[in-house]
Structure formats: structure tokens, C-alpha cells
TISE-379991 format. One record per atom (N, C-alpha, C, O): atom name; residue in one letter; residue number from 1; y, z, x. Coordinates in nm, 4 decimals, decimal comma. Layout:
REM TISE-379991
atome;residu;num;v;w;u
CA;A;NUM;Y;Z;X
...
This chain:
REM TISE-379991
atome;residu;num;v;w;u
N;M;1;-0,1181;0,0000;0,0849
CA;M;1;0,0000;0,0000;0,0000
C;M;1;0,1241;0,0000;0,0892
O;M;1;0,1317;0,0727;0,1883
N;N;2;0,2173;-0,0804;0,0529
CA;N;2;0,3457;-0,0890;0,1216
C;N;2;0,4317;0,0300;0,0791
O;N;2;0,4408;0,0595;-0,0400
N;P;3;0,4962;0,1001;0,1763
CA;P;3;0,5806;0,2149;0,1379
C;P;3;0,6875;0,1785;0,0347
O;P;3;0,7264;0,2627;-0,0462
N;N;4;0,7350;0,0548;0,0369
CA;N;4;0,8370;0,0135;-0,0597
C;N;4;0,7811;0,0022;-0,2006
O;N;4;0,8571;-0,0066;-0,2970
N;E;5;0,6474;0,0024;-0,2134
CA;E;5;0,5846;-0,0038;-0,3447
C;E;5;0,5717;0,1338;-0,4087
O;E;5;0,5369;0,1449;-0,5262
N;L;6;0,5997;0,2386;-0,3315
CA;L;6;0,5935;0,3730;-0,3870
C;L;6;0,7086;0,3938;-0,4842
O;L;6;0,8155;0,3348;-0,4680
N;P;7;0,6873;0,4769;-0,5846
CA;P;7;0,7966;0,5065;-0,6784
C;P;7;0,9167;0,5644;-0,6034
O;P;7;0,9024;0,6300;-0,5003
N;Q;8;1,0337;0,5384;-0,6576
CA;Q;8;1,1575;0,5811;-0,5918
C;Q;8;1,1611;0,7314;-0,5686
O;Q;8;1,2103;0,7766;-0,4652
N;D;9;1,1099;0,8091;-0,6627
CA;D;9;1,1142;0,9549;-0,6440
C;D;9;1,0275;0,9979;-0,5256
O;D;9;1,0609;1,0935;-0,4557
N;I;10;0,9174;0,9283;-0,5031
CA;I;10;0,8325;0,9588;-0,3870
C;I;10;0,9051;0,9178;-0,2592
O;I;10;0,9053;0,9923;-0,1612
N;Q;11;0,9665;0,8001;-0,2598
CA;Q;11;1,0430;0,7560;-0,1428
C;Q;11;1,1549;0,8547;-0,1128
O;Q;11;1,1800;0,8861;0,0035
N;D;12;1,2215;0,9032;-0,2151
CA;D;12;1,3293;1,0006;-0,1965
C;D;12;1,2757;1,1323;-0,1393
O;D;12;1,3382;1,1928;-0,0523
N;A;13;1,1597;1,1759;-0,1889
CA;A;13;1,0999;1,3006;-0,1395
C;A;13;1,0590;1,2860;0,0074
O;A;13;1,0762;1,3788;0,0864
N;I;14;1,0058;1,1709;0,0431
CA;I;14;0,9678;1,1464;0,1821
C;I;14;1,0926;1,1488;0,2707
O;I;14;1,0911;1,2063;0,3795
N;G;15;1,1995;1,0863;0,2235
CA;G;15;1,3247;1,0878;0,2991
C;G;15;1,3798;1,2285;0,3156
O;G;15;1,4288;1,2642;0,4228
N;A;16;1,3719;1,3083;0,2099
CA;A;16;1,4203;1,4464;0,2172
C;A;16;1,3361;1,5273;0,3155
O;A;16;1,3891;1,6091;0,3907
N;L;17;1,2060;1,5045;0,3146
CA;L;17;1,1202;1,5756;0,4083
C;L;17;1,1532;1,5349;0,5516
O;L;17;1,1605;1,6198;0,6405
N;A;18;1,1728;1,4068;0,5737
CA;A;18;1,2089;1,3607;0,7085
C;A;18;1,3384;1,4274;0,7546
O;A;18;1,3489;1,4712;0,8692
N;D;19;1,4353;1,4348;0,6662
CA;D;19;1,5617;1,5020;0,7002
C;D;19;1,5383;1,6491;0,7339
O;D;19;1,5961;1,7017;0,8289
N;A;20;1,4527;1,7153;0,6549
CA;A;20;1,4241;1,8567;0,6789
C;A;20;1,3517;1,8750;0,8125
O;A;20;1,3812;1,9684;0,8871
N;L;21;1,2579;1,7864;0,8421
CA;L;21;1,1873;1,7955;0,9702
C;L;21;1,2844;1,7785;1,0868
O;L;21;1,2776;1,8513;1,1858
N;L;22;1,3739;1,6824;1,0738
CA;L;22;1,4699;1,6579;1,1819
C;L;22;1,5689;1,7725;1,1985
O;L;22;1,6265;1,7899;1,3060
N;A;23;1,5890;1,8505;1,0929
CA;A;23;1,6797;1,9654;1,0996
C;A;23;1,6107;2,0902;1,1540
O;A;23;1,6775;2,1890;1,1845
N;D;24;1,4782;2,0871;1,1664
CA;D;24;1,4026;2,2008;1,2164
C;D;24;1,4455;2,2319;1,3596
O;D;24;1,4677;2,1396;1,4380
N;P;25;1,4575;2,3586;1,3952
CA;P;25;1,4980;2,3937;1,5321
C;P;25;1,4073;2,3341;1,6402
O;P;25;1,4556;2,2966;1,7470
N;Q;26;1,2766;2,3250;1,6138
CA;Q;26;1,1864;2,2654;1,7121
C;Q;26;1,2164;2,1173;1,7313
O;Q;26;1,2100;2,0664;1,8432
N;A;27;1,2493;2,0479;1,6220
CA;A;27;1,2841;1,9062;1,6311
C;A;27;1,4147;1,8886;1,7076
O;A;27;1,4276;1,7991;1,7911
N;K;28;1,5101;1,9742;1,6785
CA;K;28;1,6384;1,9648;1,7491
C;K;28;1,6210;1,9915;1,8982
O;K;28;1,6800;1,9230;1,9817
N;Y;29;1,5396;2,0914;1,9309
CA;Y;29;1,5153;2,1204;2,0711
C;Y;29;1,4454;2,0022;2,1381
O;Y;29;1,4813;1,9636;2,2493
N;Y;30;1,3466;1,9453;2,0712
CA;Y;30;1,2769;1,8287;2,1262
C;Y;30;1,3758;1,7149;2,1515
O;Y;30;1,3723;1,6520;2,2572
N;Q;31;1,4630;1,6886;2,0557
CA;Q;31;1,5630;1,5822;2,0722
C;Q;31;1,6543;1,6118;2,1912
O;Q;31;1,6916;1,5204;2,2648
N;Q;32;1,6901;1,7380;2,2104
CA;Q;32;1,7762;1,7758;2,3229
C;Q;32;1,7068;1,7530;2,4565
O;Q;32;1,7672;1,6991;2,5493
N;V;33;1,5802;1,7936;2,4672
CA;V;33;1,5125;1,7776;2,5962
C;V;33;1,4808;1,6314;2,6243
O;V;33;1,4798;1,5900;2,7403
N;V;34;1,4550;1,5526;2,5207
CA;V;34;1,4349;1,4082;2,5408
C;V;34;1,5650;1,3461;2,5919
O;V;34;1,5634;1,2653;2,6848
N;A;35;1,6766;1,3837;2,5315
CA;A;35;1,8056;1,3308;2,5759
C;A;35;1,8346;1,3708;2,7202
O;A;35;1,8858;1,2905;2,7982
N;A;36;1,8019;1,4943;2,7553
CA;A;36;1,8234;1,5393;2,8937
C;A;36;1,7367;1,4593;2,9902
O;A;36;1,7836;1,4186;3,0965
N;L;37;1,6121;1,4369;2,9544
CA;L;37;1,5223;1,3595;3,0401
C;L;37;1,5732;1,2165;3,0545
O;L;37;1,5778;1,1621;3,1648
N;E;38;1,6111;1,1566;2,9424
CA;E;38;1,6574;1,0177;2,9448
C;E;38;1,7885;1,0001;3,0198
O;E;38;1,8193;0,8901;3,0657
N;S;39;1,8651;1,1063;3,0326
CA;S;39;1,9932;1,0958;3,1031
C;S;39;1,9802;1,1259;3,2528
O;S;39;2,0785;1,1186;3,3265
N;D;40;1,8612;1,1592;3,2965
CA;D;40;1,8381;1,1904;3,4379
C;D;40;1,7693;1,0711;3,5049
O;D;40;1,6511;1,0465;3,4808
N;P;41;1,8429;0,9966;3,5890
CA;P;41;1,7840;0,8763;3,6501
C;P;41;1,6601;0,9046;3,7346
O;P;41;1,5667;0,8244;3,7367
N;E;42;1,6589;1,0182;3,8043
CA;E;42;1,5428;1,0501;3,8876
C;E;42;1,4194;1,0788;3,8028
O;E;42;1,3098;1,0323;3,8343
N;A;43;1,4369;1,1547;3,6964
CA;A;43;1,3244;1,1852;3,6081
C;A;43;1,2738;1,0587;3,5397
O;A;43;1,1531;1,0403;3,5241
N;C;44;1,3652;0,9721;3,4993
CA;C;44;1,3254;0,8451;3,4361
C;C;44;1,2487;0,7570;3,5335
O;C;44;1,1483;0,6956;3,4973
N;A;45;1,2964;0,7513;3,6571
CA;A;45;1,2277;0,6706;3,7581
C;A;45;1,0890;0,7276;3,7862
O;A;45;0,9929;0,6522;3,8017
N;L;46;1,0783;0,8589;3,7928
CA;L;46;0,9490;0,9230;3,8141
C;L;46;0,8545;0,8915;3,6986
O;L;46;0,7377;0,8595;3,7208
N;E;47;0,9037;0,9001;3,5771
CA;E;47;0,8203;0,8698;3,4610
C;E;47;0,7750;0,7239;3,4624
O;E;47;0,6593;0,6946;3,4322
N;R;48;0,8648;0,6332;3,4969
CA;R;48;0,8276;0,4909;3,5047
C;R;48;0,7205;0,4691;3,6111
O;R;48;0,6221;0,3992;3,5869
N;R;49;0,7394;0,5288;3,7292
CA;R;49;0,6395;0,5131;3,8362
C;R;49;0,5040;0,5669;3,7922
O;R;49;0,4007;0,5035;3,8139
N;F;50;0,5058;0,6840;3,7305
CA;F;50;0,3807;0,7444;3,6845
C;F;50;0,3130;0,6564;3,5803
O;F;50;0,1941;0,6264;3,5921
N;M;51;0,3872;0,6150;3,4791
CA;M;51;0,3275;0,5355;3,3716
C;M;51;0,2810;0,3993;3,4223
O;M;51;0,1760;0,3508;3,3801
N;D;52;0,3570;0,3370;3,5117
CA;D;52;0,3155;0,2083;3,5690
C;D;52;0,1840;0,2218;3,6438
O;D;52;0,0929;0,1413;3,6246
N;L;53;0,1733;0,3235;3,7292
CA;L;53;0,0507;0,3437;3,8053
C;L;53;-0,0650;0,3771;3,7108
O;L;53;-0,1748;0,3233;3,7253
N;Y;54;-0,0407;0,4639;3,6164
CA;Y;54;-0,1429;0,5003;3,5180
C;Y;54;-0,1946;0,3760;3,4450
O;Y;54;-0,3155;0,3548;3,4351
N;N;55;-0,1024;0,2947;3,3944
CA;N;55;-0,1424;0,1744;3,3198
C;N;55;-0,2176;0,0753;3,4071
O;N;55;-0,3134;0,0126;3,3620
N;R;56;-0,1743;0,0609;3,5320
CA;R;56;-0,2462;-0,0305;3,6225
C;R;56;-0,3891;0,0176;3,6470
O;R;56;-0,4828;-0,0622;3,6439
N;L;57;-0,4058;0,1462;3,6711
CA;L;57;-0,5396;0,1990;3,6966
C;L;57;-0,6286;0,1905;3,5727
O;L;57;-0,7460;0,1547;3,5828
N;V;58;-0,5740;0,2229;3,4576
CA;V;58;-0,6513;0,2149;3,3337
C;V;58;-0,6932;0,0702;3,3068
O;V;58;-0,8074;0,0447;3,2687
N;T;59;-0,6021;-0,0231;3,3265
CA;T;59;-0,6346;-0,1648;3,3054
C;T;59;-0,7483;-0,2079;3,3963
O;T;59;-0,8407;-0,2766;3,3525
N;R;60;-0,7421;-0,1687;3,5203
CA;R;60;-0,8483;-0,2044;3,6137
C;R;60;-0,9819;-0,1442;3,5713
O;R;60;-1,0856;-0,2101;3,5791
N;Q;61;-0,9789;-0,0192;3,5264
CA;Q;61;-1,1030;0,0443;3,4811
C;Q;61;-1,1579;-0,0242;3,3566
O;Q;61;-1,2791;-0,0395;3,3417
N;Q;62;-1,0689;-0,0650;3,2678
CA;Q;62;-1,1121;-0,1286;3,1436
C;Q;62;-1,1805;-0,2627;3,1672
O;Q;62;-1,2636;-0,3051;3,0869
N;I;63;-1,1463;-0,3291;3,2763
CA;I;63;-1,2129;-0,4564;3,3061
C;I;63;-1,3355;-0,4358;3,3948
O;I;63;-1,3955;-0,5321;3,4425
N;G;64;-1,3719;-0,3093;3,4164
CA;G;64;-1,4949;-0,2789;3,4859
C;G;64;-1,4835;-0,2487;3,6336
O;G;64;-1,5854;-0,2300;3,7001
N;E;65;-1,3643;-0,2434;3,6861
CA;E;65;-1,3490;-0,2112;3,8284
C;E;65;-1,3763;-0,0636;3,8517
O;E;65;-1,3413;0,0218;3,7703
N;Q;66;-1,4389;-0,0362;3,9633
CA;Q;66;-1,4583;0,1015;4,0073
C;Q;66;-1,3432;0,1357;4,1019
O;Q;66;-1,3139;0,0609;4,1952
N;L;67;-1,2802;0,2464;4,0775
CA;L;67;-1,1682;0,2884;4,1606
C;L;67;-1,2182;0,3853;4,2674
O;L;67;-1,2933;0,4783;4,2381
N;S;68;-1,1761;0,3626;4,3895
CA;S;68;-1,2152;0,4507;4,4997
C;S;68;-1,1287;0,5764;4,4978
O;S;68;-1,0233;0,5810;4,4343
N;Q;69;-1,1763;0,6775;4,5689
CA;Q;69;-1,0998;0,8014;4,5804
C;Q;69;-0,9645;0,7741;4,6456
O;Q;69;-0,8646;0,8366;4,6101
N;Q;70;-0,9612;0,6808;4,7411
CA;Q;70;-0,8349;0,6456;4,8074
C;Q;70;-0,7352;0,5854;4,7085
O;Q;70;-0,6141;0,5965;4,7275
N;E;71;-0,7860;0,5220;4,6033
CA;E;71;-0,6963;0,4630;4,5036
C;E;71;-0,6494;0,5647;4,4003
O;E;71;-0,5380;0,5543;4,3490
N;V;72;-0,7334;0,6624;4,3699
CA;V;72;-0,6935;0,7589;4,2673
C;V;72;-0,6184;0,8791;4,3244
O;V;72;-0,5448;0,9456;4,2514
N;D;73;-0,6357;0,9079;4,4524
CA;D;73;-0,5627;1,0206;4,5119
C;D;73;-0,4114;1,0073;4,4962
O;D;73;-0,3460;1,1054;4,4607
N;P;74;-0,3526;0,8885;4,5215
CA;P;74;-0,2077;0,8761;4,4990
C;P;74;-0,1687;0,8992;4,3524
O;P;74;-0,0604;0,9505;4,3240
N;F;75;-0,2570;0,8611;4,2602
CA;F;75;-0,2301;0,8863;4,1189
C;F;75;-0,2261;1,0361;4,0917
O;F;75;-0,1354;1,0847;4,0240
N;Y;76;-0,3248;1,1100;4,1445
CA;Y;76;-0,3275;1,2550;4,1224
C;Y;76;-0,2043;1,3217;4,1821
O;Y;76;-0,1483;1,4139;4,1228
N;A;77;-0,1624;1,2757;4,2985
CA;A;77;-0,0428;1,3328;4,3611
C;A;77;0,0817;1,3047;4,2764
O;A;77;0,1655;1,3925;4,2559
N;L;78;0,0919;1,1816;4,2282
CA;L;78;0,2067;1,1455;4,1449
C;L;78;0,2018;1,2201;4,0122
O;L;78;0,3056;1,2620;3,9610
N;R;79;0,0833;1,2369;3,9562
CA;R;79;0,0700;1,3114;3,8303
C;R;79;0,1154;1,4557;3,8489
O;R;79;0,1825;1,5114;3,7620
N;S;80;0,0795;1,5159;3,9608
CA;S;80;0,1233;1,6537;3,9880
C;S;80;0,2752;1,6616;3,9988
O;S;80;0,3375;1,7527;3,9443
N;E;81;0,3340;1,5654;4,0694
CA;E;81;0,4798;1,5620;4,0820
C;E;81;0,5452;1,5422;3,9453
O;E;81;0,6438;1,6081;3,9121
N;Y;82;0,4898;1,4520;3,8681
CA;Y;82;0,5415;1,4207;3,7341
C;Y;82;0,5352;1,5447;3,6444
O;Y;82;0,6344;1,5808;3,5811
N;N;83;0,4197;1,6091;3,6392
CA;N;83;0,4035;1,7258;3,5518
C;N;83;0,4849;1,8456;3,5979
O;N;83;0,5182;1,9326;3,5174
N;A;84;0,5171;1,8510;3,7265
CA;A;84;0,5976;1,9619;3,7791
C;A;84;0,7469;1,9418;3,7558
O;A;84;0,8247;2,0358;3,7718
N;N;85;0,7878;1,8218;3,7185
CA;N;85;0,9298;1,7973;3,6938
C;N;85;0,9746;1,8825;3,5745
O;N;85;0,9132;1,8746;3,4680
N;P;86;1,0787;1,9627;3,5895
CA;P;86;1,1198;2,0525;3,4808
C;P;86;1,1569;1,9802;3,3512
O;P;86;1,1305;2,0313;3,2424
N;L;87;1,2172;1,8632;3,3618
CA;L;87;1,2557;1,7905;3,2397
C;L;87;1,1336;1,7328;3,1688
O;L;87;1,1265;1,7348;3,0459
N;V;88;1,0388;1,6820;3,2444
CA;V;88;0,9151;1,6299;3,1853
C;V;88;0,8382;1,7452;3,1212
O;V;88;0,7896;1,7330;3,0087
N;A;89;0,8273;1,8573;3,1932
CA;A;89;0,7559;1,9736;3,1401
C;A;89;0,8222;2,0247;3,0122
O;A;89;0,7533;2,0583;2,9159
N;A;90;0,9547;2,0305;3,0108
CA;A;90;1,0263;2,0774;2,8913
C;A;90;1,0012;1,9842;2,7731
O;A;90;0,9785;2,0299;2,6611
N;R;91;1,0053;1,8543;2,7984
CA;R;91;0,9797;1,7577;2,6905
C;R;91;0,8370;1,7712;2,6386
O;R;91;0,8148;1,7735;2,5175
N;N;92;0,7407;1,7801;2,7291
CA;N;92;0,6011;1,7907;2,6872
C;N;92;0,5747;1,9209;2,6114
O;N;92;0,5010;1,9217;2,5128
N;N;93;0,6347;2,0305;2,6571
CA;N;93;0,6201;2,1585;2,5870
C;N;93;0,6851;2,1543;2,4494
O;N;93;0,6289;2,2046;2,3521
N;A;94;0,8031;2,0944;2,4414
CA;A;94;0,8722;2,0846;2,3126
C;A;94;0,7924;1,9988;2,2153
O;A;94;0,7827;2,0311;2,0969
N;L;95;0,7359;1,8907;2,2648
CA;L;95;0,6547;1,8049;2,1781
C;L;95;0,5294;1,8791;2,1326
O;L;95;0,4900;1,8707;2,0163
N;G;96;0,4675;1,9515;2,2247
CA;G;96;0,3491;2,0286;2,1879
C;G;96;0,3775;2,1318;2,0795
O;G;96;0,2935;2,1564;1,9931
N;A;97;0,4950;2,1914;2,0842
CA;A;97;0,5330;2,2903;1,9830
C;A;97;0,5666;2,2253;1,8494
O;A;97;0,5492;2,2867;1,7441
N;F;98;0,6148;2,1011;1,8532
CA;F;98;0,6595;2,0337;1,7315
C;F;98;0,5462;1,9578;1,6614
O;F;98;0,5506;1,9394;1,5398
N;K;99;0,4459;1,9143;1,7361
CA;K;99;0,3371;1,8342;1,6778
C;K;99;0,2648;1,9012;1,5608
O;K;99;0,2375;1,8342;1,4612
N;P;100;0,2328;2,0298;1,5687
CA;P;100;0,1636;2,0909;1,4538
C;P;100;0,2460;2,0847;1,3252
O;P;100;0,1906;2,0669;1,2168
N;L;101;0,3762;2,0990;1,3367
CA;L;101;0,4629;2,0894;1,2197
C;L;101;0,4563;1,9488;1,1605
O;L;101;0,4493;1,9326;1,0387
N;L;102;0,4585;1,8485;1,2460
CA;L;102;0,4487;1,7100;1,1989
C;L;102;0,3133;1,6834;1,1338
O;L;102;0,3059;1,6191;1,0292
N;A;103;0,2068;1,7327;1,1957
CA;A;103;0,0725;1,7115;1,1413
C;A;103;0,0588;1,7771;1,0037
O;A;103;0,0039;1,7178;0,9109
N;E;104;0,1086;1,8984;0,9921
CA;E;104;0,1013;1,9688;0,8641
C;E;104;0,1827;1,8960;0,7571
O;E;104;0,1377;1,8827;0,6433
N;A;105;0,2999;1,8499;0,7924
CA;A;105;0,3831;1,7767;0,6961
C;A;105;0,3122;1,6489;0,6521
O;A;105;0,3095;1,6173;0,5332
N;G;106;0,2554;1,5761;0,7463
CA;G;106;0,1831;1,4532;0,7121
C;G;106;0,0648;1,4802;0,6213
O;G;106;0,0391;1,4050;0,5273
N;E;107;-0,0073;1,5878;0,6497
CA;E;107;-0,1226;1,6234;0,5664
C;E;107;-0,0797;1,6592;0,4247
O;E;107;-0,1425;1,6171;0,3276
N;Q;108;0,0274;1,7370;0,4134
CA;Q;108;0,0756;1,7766;0,2809
C;Q;108;0,1254;1,6556;0,2002
O;Q;108;0,1036;1,6470;0,0794
N;I;109;0,1911;1,5647;0,2678
CA;I;109;0,2370;1,4431;0,1984
C;I;109;0,1171;1,3631;0,1506
O;I;109;0,1144;1,3167;0,0366
N;S;110;0,0170;1,3465;0,2382
CA;S;110;-0,1027;1,2705;0,2012
C;S;110;-0,1689;1,3302;0,0780
O;S;110;-0,2117;1,2572;-0,0113
N;I;111;-0,1775;1,4626;0,0729
CA;I;111;-0,2384;1,5295;-0,0424
C;I;111;-0,1578;1,4997;-0,1691
O;I;111;-0,2144;1,4696;-0,2741
N;Q;112;-0,0254;1,5086;-0,1577
CA;Q;112;0,0599;1,4905;-0,2751
C;Q;112;0,0587;1,3469;-0,3284
O;Q;112;0,0610;1,3256;-0,4496
N;I;113;0,0552;1,2491;-0,2383
CA;I;113;0,0638;1,1102;-0,2851
C;I;113;-0,0736;1,0447;-0,2989
O;I;113;-0,0851;0,9349;-0,3534
N;G;114;-0,1770;1,1118;-0,2497
CA;G;114;-0,3110;1,0562;-0,2619
C;G;114;-0,3365;0,9385;-0,1702
O;G;114;-0,4286;0,8601;-0,1934
N;L;115;-0,2558;0,9255;-0,0665
CA;L;115;-0,2708;0,8190;0,0328
C;L;115;-0,2546;0,8794;0,1707
O;L;115;-0,1988;0,9881;0,1855
N;D;116;-0,3031;0,8093;0,2712
CA;D;116;-0,2865;0,8562;0,4084
C;D;116;-0,1431;0,8259;0,4529
O;D;116;-0,1101;0,7125;0,4877
N;F;117;-0,0597;0,9287;0,4511
CA;F;117;0,0812;0,9113;0,4850
C;F;117;0,0999;0,8592;0,6265
O;F;117;0,1896;0,7788;0,6519
N;T;118;0,0148;0,9051;0,7197
CA;T;118;0,0313;0,8594;0,8579
C;T;118;0,0116;0,7091;0,8688
O;T;118;0,0748;0,6443;0,9523
N;E;119;-0,0753;0,6527;0,7856
CA;E;119;-0,0914;0,5073;0,7849
C;E;119;0,0315;0,4394;0,7248
O;E;119;0,0767;0,3362;0,7744
N;L;120;0,0846;0,4973;0,6189
CA;L;120;0,2041;0,4397;0,5567
C;L;120;0,3231;0,4451;0,6512
O;L;120;0,4062;0,3542;0,6529
N;A;121;0,3311;0,5522;0,7300
CA;A;121;0,4453;0,5721;0,8186
C;A;121;0,4349;0,4901;0,9454
O;A;121;0,5347;0,4724;1,0151
N;R;122;0,3176;0,4399;0,9770
CA;R;122;0,2965;0,3645;1,1008
C;R;122;0,3718;0,2312;1,0925
O;R;122;0,3602;0,1593;0,9933
N;P;123;0,4488;0,1987;1,1967
CA;P;123;0,5211;0,0704;1,1961
C;P;123;0,4238;-0,0468;1,1859
O;P;123;0,3162;-0,0461;1,2457
N;K;124;0,4635;-0,1447;1,1104
CA;K;124;0,3790;-0,2651;1,0933
C;K;124;0,4120;-0,3686;1,1960
O;K;124;0,3515;-0,4758;1,1972
């Protein structure tokens, strides 16, 4: 079902819930730490390097390549540096604290509308 096919009152309720979620202190804190991370060029560069290396290694594994210890050691070192970055850690912690609230809201919406809300909310 297309979200636009839902009755207007349901669409309005979903919008109100989204507004309430965004007003939650955990959501606001998450938005603040994401903004701080995104405004730090060093943290952004570190995240790009980490994600690029991660994606390259995963792609190689998916096509059946075996990675040597010499190839994965730099990944582990970069992952440690990445996870130790205070802005990355703050963002990950904030997201971890906010995810249960999002999951509960999605579950409650699904129960009320009789459809899987997470599927409806997923970009097409």
C-alpha cells in the first residue's frame, strides 16, 4: 500500500508522531551530535576512510576473495581509531539510545494501522 493511499487522519497521526519523535530529547541530542560530527573535517575524513576501506573489503569477500591478516590488520587499526573518535562515539551512543524509541513507535503504528509501518516508511 502506498502511504498516500492511507486515510488523511492516519497520515496526520503519522505526521504528528514524527514531530513528537523529533521533539524528544534523545532525538534532539542525536541531531546535535550528528551536526557536530558533520562539521568536523577530521572526523568526516576518518569516517570516509573507514567506510571506504570497510566497503572495499566486504566487496572483495562477497566475490569470494580470502583476505589475509596483512590486509585486515589495517582495517582493525582504522576501526579502533574510528571508534575511539569522541564525535563518532557520541553519535553512535546517541543513536543506540534513540533506536529503541523508534522501534517502539514503529511497532505501535504497525499495530494501529494493521500494516508494517517500517515498510511504508522505507523510501521507494
